[in-house]
BALUMKE-129761 format. One record per atom (N, C-alpha, C): residue in one letter; x, y, z. Coordinates in steps of 0.001 Angstrom, whole numbers, plus 500000, padded with zeros to 6 digits. Example, Ala and Ser with C-alpha at 12.3 -4.5 7.8 and 13.67 -1.06 7.14 Angstrom:
2
A513190494310507800
A512300495500507800
A513200496700507800
S512850497750507080
S513670498940507140
S512900500030507870
//
This chain:
431
M044958591727329649
M044074591333331360
M044526589694331379
V044121588681332548
V043814587607332289
V042124587879332731
P041230586725331520
P039955587006331387
P039557586510333560
E038315586995333546
E037668586478334929
E036681585802333897
L036605584673333783
L035877583675333489
L035670582092334567
Y034014582722334917
Y033628581599335820
Y033201580067335279
T032402580027333803
T032405578968333577
T032587579402331471
L033798578309331280
L034262577987329391
L033164577854328617
P033058578575327398
P032425578392326266
P032265576237326041
G031001575948326191
G031184575044326074
G030963574024327299
Q031325574364328343
Q031535573639329219
Q030120573858330581
P029457572658331470
P028646572788331843
P029032573345332708
R028045574560333378
R027864575880334169
R028635574703335524
R029634575855335979
R030144575606337217
R029745575156338240
K029602574440339498
K028977574483340860
K030339574751341677
F029894576013342536
F030304576521343722
F030464576092344870
S031156575372346288
S031444575256347392
S032545575538347801
L032101575991349461
L033682576006349841
L034504575094350425
A034027574658350264
A034321572120350382
A035777572627349516
E035430572762348479
E036520572510347565
E037840573631347980
I037589574992348112
I038934575555348603
I039597575618349869
R038361575132351091
R038851574269352140
R039990573164351942
V039476572336350717
V040184571574351090
V041689571566350350
L042042572644349228
L042879573318348888
L043893573535350032
L043172574470350800
L043710575227351324
L044615574502352587
G043996573426353083
G044463572657353817
G045381571436353376
E045690571422352038
E046673571236351301
E048125571993351631
L047647573397351548
L048361574413352041
L048911574312353814
G048202574471354383
G048588574758355763
G047966575248356333
D046715575293355571
D045682576613356445
D045964578291356419
P046659578871355066
P046944579501356129
P045489581302356520
Q044225580812356241
Q042829581385356537
Q043268582037357781
R043695580761358432
R043767580464360296
R044834581640360567
R045424582225359738
R046792582628360382
R046851583807359883
V045913584481359412
V045505585960359418
V044544586715359501
P044237587761360245
P043186588339360813
P042612588786359226
S041560588725359679
S040231589639358186
S039640590309358902
V039185591150357185
V038285591862357290
V037459591021355868
L036027591037355834
L035611590661354489
L034415591740354159
I034282592167352894
I033946593066352311
I033099592796351208
A031745592621351265
A031152592573350052
A030113593756349531
G029168593427348439
G028284594567347803
G028624594200346209
T027329594913345802
T027420595121344067
T028757596474344026
N028063597621344434
N029520598420344251
N030267599123345304
G031227599591345169
G031922600055346447
G033159599454346828
K032304597753346807
K033625597353347506
K034920597765347341
G035749597515346577
G037231597943345990
G037290598812346413
S036704600210346703
S036831601446346295
S037157601556348497
T036042600564349055
T036013600788350521
T037323599597350760
A037426598275350338
A038506597342350603
A040365598310350337
A040071599584349504
A041808600555349180
A041641600869350218
T040511601233350438
T040598602970351715
T041099602282352754
L039865601626353617
L040484601172354330
L041942600348354772
A042402599451353810
A043725598911353954
A044966600279353478
S044339601456353066
S045656602418353390
S045480602811354887
I044372602672355321
I044115603461356434
I044807602415357628
M045080601648357102
M045455600691358517
M047269600835358233
T047882600785356786
T049137600789356883
T049056602526357276
A048668603573356769
A049120604713357751
A049316604750359402
C048343603902359750
C048531603608361661
C049202602875361683
G050407602190360853
G051702601477361360
G051054600180361237
I049762599771360715
I049687597986360801
I049867597168359214
R050901596241359107
R050999595425358153
R049937594512357873
A049298595810356295
A048028595580356178
A048373594222354471
G047542593198354579
G046917593034352980
G045645593209352278
L045944593541351219
L044659594208350090
L044505592802349407
Y043428592139349407
Y043266591573348240
Y042305591993347501
T042314592193346032
T041080592772345076
T040824592098343769
S040449592317343222
S039377591631341681
S038382593157341338
P038398592622340232
P039329591830339204
P040630592980339073
H041579593247337841
H042762593819338114
H042511594659336732
L043109595680336623
L043126596562335105
L044441596071334454
A045447595833334769
A046568595588333668
A047069593945334082
R047431594301335413
R048343593251335712
R047991592232336802
V047836591036336864
V046916590944337459
V047705591046339171
N049491591017339101
N049841591735340382
N048952592416341353
E047967592995340922
E046905594448341305
E046718593925342484
R046506592434342583
R044939592480343078
R045541591561344727
I046827591408344505
I046937591462345932
I048486592154346643
R047880592726347656
R049281594151347919
R049727593817349659
V050510594219349838
V051434594299351636
V051300595276351707
G051177596394352188
G051271597785352633
G050976598536350809
E052012599233350590
E051416599819349201
E052247599554348202
A052969598063347889
A053410596972347112
A052727595868347214
E052639596022345698
E052460594510344331
E052779593491345213
I052294592376344921
I053400591229345024
I054163591008343850
S055337590871343887
S056617590757342925
S055956589502341985
D056407589757340814
D056572588670340219
D057076587488340124
D058312587454341314
D058765586009341941
D058068585463342591
D057469586381343590
D056563585518344344
D055237585247343718
F054511585829342935
F053511585178342876
F054042584357341843
A055053583503340717
A055427582591340043
A055806581873340853
R056273581860341948
R056280580467343257
R055475580191343883
L054483581425344481
L053238580574344766
L052153579952343869
F051997580585342495
F051245580044341938
F051976578631341492
F052537578562341682
F053306577172341132
F052907576072342272
Q052832577032343434
Q052565575845344459
Q051614575940344958
V050122576293344668
V049011576588344450
V048468575354343613
I049145575314342333
I049012574309341395
I049443573095341618
G050517573126341640
G051011571833342441
G050029571279343746
A049321571603344533
A049231571239345989
A047421570938344717
A046982571632344026
A045936571400343667
A045716569479342678
N046556569499341772
N047355568822341102
N047698567284342034
K047651568015342947
K048168566452343882
K046767565436344207
L046208566628344890
L044863566195345445
L043801565706344463
L044185566366343154
L042985565859341993
L043732564358341790
Q044854564283341857
Q045892562860341986
Q044947562054343169
D045141562278344008
D044975561533345189
D042808560989345365
G042406562122343955
G040699561857344446
G039728562647345939
N041194563953345968
N040223564905346977
N039611566062346644
L039832565865345227
L038951567281344690
L038322566421343605
P036923567097343211
P036313567145342140
P036229567106340513
Q037191568723340429
Q037506569665339780
Q038495569975339647
P039709570575339201
P040251571979339185
P040196573271339437
P040564573824340324
P040221575035340772
P040136576142340035
S038859576536340490
S038768577863339319
S039734578924339541
F040080579889338575
F041399581063338410
F040855581697339846
F039692581970339929
F039410582867341395
F039881581976342630
E039464580568342941
E040170580078344004
E042045580012343677
V042153579734342454
V043621579598342885
V044058580861343371
L044247581939343222
L044060583486342696
L043530583682344793
T043063583253344941
T042589583362346483
T042984582800347744
A043465581784347331
A044806580688348086
A045768581005347738
L046723581858346760
L047461582367346830
L047938583306347732
A046941584444347476
A046801585616348563
A047318585525350008
L045833584085350529
L046363584174351580
L047596583143352254
V047788582129350921
V049942581927351575
V050539582922351658
Y051017584121350513
Y051025584976350736
Y050774585983351626
F050258586089352666
F049576586704353204
F049885587009354940
A049827585023354823
A050437584340355850
A052363583913356074
E053035583833354614
E054068584349354536
E054514585493354923
A053609586538354858
A053916587914354911
A054371588563355967
K053210587336357399
K052586588109358336
K052249589478358315
V051234589257357414
V050559590687357579
V049515590377359244
E049201591925359801
E048298591942360550
E046872592051360969
L046719592498359006
L045277592905359133
L045518592431357765
A044140591156356843
A043729591181355299
A042379591479355273
V042630592775354510
V041495593280353601
V041347592397352510
L039948591624352418
L039194590719351642
L038321591146350533
E038461591925349466
E037268592025348726
E036213590838348328
V035258590540348394
V034858589139348065
V034516589780346347
G034608588332345418
G034572588172344342
G033248588959343602
M032472587686344163
M031271587591343631
M030544587466344468
G028920587929344986
G027896587676345844
G028765587417347050
G028655586502347774
G029294586164349285
G029287584946350112
L028268584199350058
L027908582919350183
L028959582073349623
L029095581224348315
L029835580502348237
L031289581517347608
D031648582604347805
D032766583017347053
D033404582812348217
A035262582628347539
A036130581713347718
A036475582628349060
T036248583738348638
T036952584839350154
T036832584354351353
N035422583733351217
N034596583606352632
N035017582748352837
I035699581960352991
I036466580973353098
I036874581100354881
V037695582469354915
V038400583065356169
V037145583196357430
D037366583687358513
D036427584003359527
D036542585048360214
P036448586417359346
P036242587716359368
P036086588089360694
L036990589410361591
L036987589706362446
L035390591099362151
L035774591515361176
L034086592187360371
L033893591803359285
S032999591833358546
S032009591553357470
S031349593080357714
V031611593449356277
V031563595050355295
V030568594722354413
I029444595125354251
I028550595797353381
I028193596651352420
T028289597208351563
T028247597984350331
T027077598159349913
D026876599177349026
D025407599666348308
D024907598107347271
I024436597595347323
I023568596281346710
I022365596851346123
S023103596150344280
S022243596418343069
S021663595219342238
L021289595426341427
L021194594324340576
L022673593929339983
D023115592661340189
D024114592283339332
D024721591084339370
H024856590040337762
H025134588971338419
H023806588116338481
T022567588766337879
T021600588225338670
T021492586442337928
E022211586210337003
E022379584625336636
E022620583658337494
W023529584290338017
W024156583764340077
W023718583801340937
L023313585342341076
L023090585761342841
L021316585678342632
G020570585532341599
G018732585997342553
G018648586880340957
S017532586833340958
S017022588661340529
S015898589473341347
T015790589156342420
T015991590192342643
T017044591011343962
I016969592076344876
I017769593090345312
I017705592048347007
A016566591681347146
A016329590562348087
A017130589821348102
A017276589139347017
A017619587688346636
A019414587846346563
I019777588986346126
I021361589006345929
I021869589587348200
T020889590261348292
T021516590767349622
T021577589184349898
R021256588685350614
R020658587280351794
R022400587097350914
E022424586418349496
E023605585959349063
E024667586469349814
K024520588125349507
K025701588635349914
K026021588434351655
A024905588430352197
A025274588442353821
A025386587342353987
G025840586348353666
G026381585002354010
G028141585027354097
I028842585915354413
I029677586671354651
I029542586960355937
L028858587186356566
L027912587487357967
L028435585885359332
R028745586590360296
R028920584991361120
R027941585611362115
R027609584036362784
R026803584347364024
R027270585278365283
G027260585866366237
G027464586582367340
G028724587502366573
G028936587692365320
G030015588522364355
G029699589862364409
T030073590721363540
T029620592745363947
T029473592847362198
L028609593056361713
L028307594579360182
L028510595419360015
I029217595996359066
I029414597101359384
I028869597702357858
T027648598807358063
T027316598873356429
T026095600042356633
L025587600361356284
L024730601638355733
L023561601938354980
P022251602541355834
P020929602302355075
P021058602233353788
Q020074601122353369
Q020093601181351929
Q018845601442350578
H019463600605349675
H017865599651349091
H017002599453350469
P015728599908350474
P014663598775351481
P014365597714351792
E014778596845350665
E014805595186350204
E015714594827350829
A017412595698350692
A018496595304351174
A018690595854351998
N018040596684352846
N017572596755354281
N017385595872355375
Q016187595168355037
Q015309594492355419
Q015805592768354906
A016026593045354408
A016930591500353871
A018082591051354875
L018788592148355065
L019749592144355539
L019369592201357318
G018388593429357793
G018232593127358461
G017749591549359377
E016949591254358207
E016735589404359141
E017641588758358974
V018726588429358251
V019982587927358426
V020514587734359911
A020688589154359860
A021658589963360984
A021068589303362951
T019874589422362211
T019263588890363397
T018738587681364459
E018541586908362409
E018552585138362636
E020469584931363671
L021457585263362814
L022367585280363465
L023092585776364876
E021919586979365428
E022468587576366220
E023733588501366515
V024111588982365234
V025426590155364298
V025220591366365108
R026246591816365891
R025658593133365968
R026081594106365021
A025613595094364666
A025402596095363531
A025825597426363597
V026851597707362760
V027475599093363032
V026615599624362036
N026263601089362224
N025528602430361036
N027097603166360928
A027141602756359664
A028786604351359034
A027748605498359270
A026823605756358881
A026050606730358609
A026263608404360015
V027269607643360751
V028012608870361757
V028992609818361183
Y029840608617359978
Y031017609258359260
Y030517609528357771
M029285609726357291
M029012610466356255
M029412611872356428
P029625612809355057
P029675614347355979
P027997614776355882
A027852615872356260
A026628616861356276
A025912616696355198
M025164617188355255
M023909617396354499
M024358618129352923
D024700619717353721
D025171620449353131
D026496620966352557
A027425619463353196
A028917619408352770
A028968619877350886
P030046621218350249
P030309620752349131
P030102619596348266
E030225619325346554
E030345617743346692
E032097617172346486
A032916618887345810
A034050618774345583
A035225619036347284
G035751618739347732
G036692619112348673
G036803618213349555
S037470618890351106
S037421618068352046
S036289618161352648
Y035726616768353759
Y034744617563354980
Y035181617168356458
E034497617003357624
E035290617293358397
E033586615557359081
V034674614898359869
V033846613690361103
V034137614083362144
E033864613217362749
E035184613072364397
E034913611604364063
A035864610778364634
A036660609601364693
A037352609003365876
L037194608851366779
L037511608285367881
L038250609321368743
G036716610098368882
G036417611171369544
G037418612304369138
E037882612580367530
E038879613777367601
E037619613953365690
V038061615663365261
V038037615863364228
V038669615202363380
I038906615079362484
I039406614831361124
I038804614984360044
D040260615568359173
D039717616227358317
D039599614789356935
V038933614750356214
V038045613480355250
V038144614588354101
A039710613733353033
A040259614034351652
A040431612707350735
S039639612116350328
S039821611395349732
S040061611920348491
P040948610833347700
P041323611433346526
P040409610713345451
L039357609634345887
L038625609153344769
L037253610131344711
R036924610400343388
R035879611582343104
R034622611049343032
G033549611741343451
G032351611431343426
G031816611697345130
T030514611885344879
T030317612346345804
T029466610263346788
H029064609510345780
H029058607825346018
H030294607653347303
Q032016608137346576
Q032919607783347745
Q032641608186348831
H031610609050349525
H031694609766350643
H031418608240351443
R030592607584350465
R029503606093351783
R030781604843351478
N031805605281350771
N032718603865350316
N033681604130352352
V033804605577351727
V035031606001352610
V033839605860354395
A032773606188354333
A031854606152355485
A032739604855356276
L032176604021355728
L032822602385356016
L033628601802356233
A034468602444355487
A036023602872355829
A036897602693357389
I035844604271357288
I036374604902358798
I035083603935359537
A034273603417359737
A033923602676360897
A034253601712361356
S034923601005360046
S035704599593360245
S037111599766360927
A037409601127360380
A038774601304361384
A038535601480363086
V037410602264363217
V037031603026364667
V037002601709365457
E036071600271364523
E035853598926365523
E036780598409365431
L037571598284364188
L038914597346364627
L039926598078365504
K039605599314365492
K040247599842367291
K039976599863368788
T038516600072368528
T037785599684369785
T037263598490369619
A037268597524369382
A036499595987369486
A037875594914369635
H038964595393368770
H039856594526368047
H041310594808369325
G041583596161369400
G043116596460370251
G044074596825369064
F043766597813367029
F044570597712366455
F044674598796366844
A046162599803366957
A046706600609366958
A046380602191366554
N045317601862365832
N044855603463364657
N044409604120365854
T044409605795364700
T044844606957365619
T044148607617364080
P043032609157364712
P042355609662364441
P043848609960362850
A044945610378363488
A046101611228362722
A045990610164361608
G045903609254361362
G046277607729360639
G044848607543359699
I043536607623360393
I042989607626359789
I042585608789358387
A043350609606358971
A042853610962357927
A044105610555357265
A045344610158357335
A046478610067356473
A045998609086355404
G045337607711355975
G045001606533354961
G044440607476353526
I042730607774354462
I042057608003353611
I043166609086352478
R044096610156352501
R044333611097351615
R045246609778351080
R045635609024351343
R047287608265350674
R046124606983349553
T045075607053349520
T044166605319348905
T044436606106347400
R045094604894346942
R045036605062345398
R044149603593345158
W043294604095344398
W042026603013343524
W042052603860342139
P042819603367341062
P042601603701340372
P041354603570338698
A040758604343338363
A039477604037337361
A038611603913338029
R038503605039339291
R037232605139340163
R036915606616339400
M036225607265338686
M036555609043337823
M037790609142337766
E038997608589337368
E040022608977337758
E040567610296336149
R041217610794336580
R041581611781335326
R042397611890335394
I043072612162334186
I043998611969333067
I044107612895332199
D045267614135332535
D045292615001331666
D046740614929330023
K046237614571329065
K046887613783328511
K046765614604326789
N047249615157325700
N047609614897324619
N046573616977324400
G046010617481325093
G045267618364325232
G043257618200325195
V043050616655325927
V042231616079326531
V042108615269327841
E040819615905328664
E040831615488329536
E039831614490330232
W040690612932330146
W040320611901330088
W039454611294331188
I038725610699331136
I037963610595332786
I038016608761332223
L038396608062333451
L038167606565333309
L037620606553334445
D036342605592334250
D035758605350335409
D034860603338334692
V035029602240335617
V035004601673335763
V033558601115335992
A032367601473335761
A031143601925335704
A030733600380334685
H030430599040335755
H029963598038334507
H028833597362335098
N027555598490335503
N026251598395336165
N025084599760336112
P024059599625335780
P023329600261335989
P023642601434337280
A023721600380338629
A024447601375339733
A025796602454339656
G026267601997338968
G027868602545338625
G027308603734337958
A027128602924336466
A026273604183335525
A025872605391336195
W024624605646337137
W024177606037337601
W025544607292338156
A026084606873339327
A026803607265339949
A028212608122338757
L028528607520338168
L029252607880337295
L028651609194336874
R027383609452336119
R026315609949335825
R026909611336336282
A026513610804337791
A026156611934338876
A027341612819339044
G028592611815339431
G030065612354338818
G030239613813338035
L030059613111336784
L029583614140335519
L028983615430335388
R028128615527337022
R027374616836336438
R028387618126336173
G029693618367336879
G029642619771336762
G030484620117334943
L030428618896334293
L030965619231332873
L030738620541332445
E031569621246331798
E030173622527330992
E030346621893329876
A029245622720329355
A028244622385328266
A028712622452327037
S029723623892326975
S030823623841326095
S032024623167325270
R032123622540326576
R033433621602325653
R032597620321324829
P033666620148324130
P033203618615323229
P033055617079324254
R032214615939324218
R031650615355325535
R031831614073324270
T032928613235325040
T032500611954324106
T033219611086324675
I032374609614324868
I032162608347325688
I032830607067324640
I033848606777325339
I034246605377324848
I033990604487325616
F032880603124324556
F032234602624325407
F032254600600324982
N032239600249325692
N031853599079326113
N031366598335327153
C030988596878327008
C030308596308328367
C029957594635327920
L030381594359328391
L030194592470328542
L028766592143328983
R028136591073327599
R026966590699327300
R025696590296328336
D026888589959329692
D025504589398330274
D025202590782331598
K025711592009330834
K025112593254331631
K023901593782330851
P023282594186331788
P021534595344330834
P022984596471330332
M023287596271329216
M023478597306328097
M022610598115327983
A020964597831327293
A020477599035327028
A019632600406328234
E020137599562329499
E019806600158330401
E020873601456330995
M022169600787330143
M023537601786331134
M023184602583329730
A023376602445328649
A023321603109327208
A022227604459327755
Q021255604049328169
Q020187604963328130
Q020339605958329268
I021002605756330509
I021785606279331472
I023213607343330941
L024044606240330084
L024872607176329979
L025039608277328364
F024676608117327545
F024886608491326171
F024327609387325614
P022970609336326495
P022658611192326410
P023911612410326514
L024202611790327408
L025120612743328513
L026510613619326936
F026337612832325851
F027749612727325121
F027113612708323725
E028388613678322806
E027833614483321863
E028228613392320555
Q029217612623321090
Q029771611275320417
Q030101610037321766
V029634608699320836
V029767607668321335
V030339607270320347
I031887606315321044
I032674605744320183
I032918603898320552
L032158602931319767
L032340601751320763
L033483600975320307
A034291600552321059
A035730599493321035
A035507598326321239
P035779597793321262
P036013595973321133
P037094595939322230
I036683594719323327
I037802594239324898
I037637592800324596
H038694592537324634
H039655591212324562
H038514589997325594
S037384589703325462
S036782589045326649
S035775588033325902
S035889586587326436
S034277585828325502
S033257586406325876
R032841587190326956
R031703587187327168
R031592588682326361
A032016589533325943
A031979590931325324
A031303590567324585
T029890591742324425
T028980592446323952
T029272592515322214
A028346591431321363
A029041592125320066
A028473593892319805
M030045594076318613
M029845595120318205
M028432596161317302
E027499594693316849
E026791595050315991
E025583595541316782
D025469594508318054
D024641594837319077
D024548596178319673
L025941596564320259
L026123598262320544
L025782599116318963
E026009598672318431
E025302600056317509
E024052599735317086
A023432599096317703
A022171599074317223
A021691599631318304
T022082599170319717
T021749600165320911
T021403601102320569
A022776602190320097
A023565603371319555
A021853604394318973
R021800603278317733
R021072603794316858
R019510604143317451
A018989603139318351
A017561603494318902
A017947604653319605
M018632605057320196
M018607606033321211
M018518607581320811
G019203607318318959
G019642608374318366
G021031609029318415
S021873608280319075
S023263608546319521
S024273608643318729
I025008609434317977
I025861609254317006
I027176608537317482
A027282607014316941
A028185605840317506
A028765605498316528
V030196605296316906
V031926605104315703
V032111603664315646
R032245602933314997
R032835601504315856
R034450601682314870
T035217601343316195
T036606600887315742
T037066599297315962
D038178599149315473
D038201598277315889
D039486597577316805
S040007599043317406
S040761598236318883
S040662599552319819
V041090599018321001
V040875599963321943
V042268601338321740
R042837601029321474
R044106601987320442
R043628602765319887
Q042775602647319127
Q041921602970317651
Q041701604358318008
A040057603692318833
A038778604353320178
A039595605551320545
L040687605293321064
L041301606379321789
L042063607784320724
Q042872607027319987
Q043444607774318702
Q042018608963318249
F041241608059317919
F040191608798317003
F039435609744317703
A039112609520319402
A039020610775320376
A039644611948320457
R040950611905320810
R041898612502320929
R042292613551319515
E041622613364318565
E041733613689317517
E040629614336317579
R039040614203317610
R038345615042317785
R038197615424319256
S038206615903320064
S038408616241320934
S038938617538322340
K039753617657321367
K040727619097321160
K040196619526322608
G040595619802323908
G039805620689324705
G038273620181325026
G038610619163325308
G036960618166325616
G037080616942326717
V036181616436326728
V036220615781327638
V036143614404327293
V036800613195327055
V036483612087327048
V036611610624328130
V035098610265328033
V034920609501329206
V034770608144328645
V036040606806329541
V036083605677329056
V035756604723330479
S034366604231329659
S033784602964330926
S032720602316330117
G031912601813330746
G031608600047331213
G031871599334330713
S033532598423331181
S034188597592331473
S035044597765332544
V035696596797333155
V036967596929333517
V038029596367332404
Y037960595622331872
Y038312594971330608
Y038992596546329813
L038037597259329195
L037575598548328156
L038767599272328992
V038514599483330343
V039021600946331373
V040582600378331315
G040473599366331368
G041962598661332259
G043348598714331127
E042458598131329379
E043337598538328460
E043608600003327845
A042465601005328306
A042661602740327899
A043182602577328810
R043640602737330169
R044329603463331171
R045856602748331137
M046216601675330144
M047633600868330349
M047788601629328921
L046951602110327921
L047631602951326687
L047726604419327217
L047021605204328109
L047211606363328272
L048525606444329456
V048378606324330374
V049841605814331130
V051051605730330970
G050816604139330374
G051949604154329729
G052868604065328309
G052235605593327855
G052360606245326570
G052353605476325728
E051672604245325299
E052303603765324167
E051170604444323248
L050543605094323712
L049042605664322993
L049439606880321818
G051150607416321813
G052480608674321426
G051457609878321274
E052435610808321572
E051807612267321017
E051148612174319583
S050072613312319914
S049248614179318900
S050136614492317569
E050017613688316695
E050832615062316132
E050290616253314995
//
């Protein structure tokens, strides 16, 4: 995985500004002006919402692009047209095109600093989408909203998913402050798609939307009935027809993300003339591909559950999704998280569910020290085993969890490497 670094060790804190990516994109021919877009911000669920919406648009016959972050194994995962990732050749060609444009601007004194990794990838994605003549680009905001590089577009719709405390060192220490930062993707006179959520978030969103005269669309009408079963499909009405909603993304929290995607697809049809249909919406939901979100893999006599719960809200959603685990089955969690996350809170949410905790190192300069993870586990009375690699953690769990469940969670870095080993067959068969 490529590290998602915003500030390198020993360097001053980077100041972000849309002015810099605006200059870079200008040098590249302003591709953002040639691609209609939907912008999706939030703390949790924005990637799932983006993937579902892009899948719906593709199923409806629209040439749709999808830009997400971070990736699990390969950087190409972040940029898709339809169901296909950007090829290695196109990625390399456009990467050097963007870097070349940036170097020219730096030499001419038109850029004060090199673009960040995320700015380079955002520019690359927009150039690729323009070249591919996509009819709609679905863009997941990287962090925040107001100053995020994706906010350079003028979106047809601004979608805001559930908001909670995360990246507080960048976005603010309260729900209200974080919400205002994410509300930076709203445009005067534009359209907001969202759902009722935390009262502080609702109030802050309402204040910004009112000030900008934004029309708000409540996606709650696309939520399942209160008595709907946790598992399986459910019915909602969209574009005048009842459709069967059968998302492969597990967990009741995904109902909210799917509802936002449906509301967006309906709005794109009714307000912007896209050829979306009820059948296409249902088919797109069924075909959504978004791995490592309560993803189950049965291998070596173990049920592996991969979930990139990287903050307390995500941990609570994972915990809710694990409610159905049989108490008689062995239960193990493989865990690590970045040091800027509330590790102790996440551990308190998750560790009590498991008989054994396995700690695995991750390849990031922002990783939590293993000693701190061990101390947290001990303080909670959890039985924790420290391993030297993700591969060793998986092997250890496999040997001791036959017929049981192993959950891998806490960091995208951890889950991405574990998934590559499991799906790619690199873990090997048990002896």
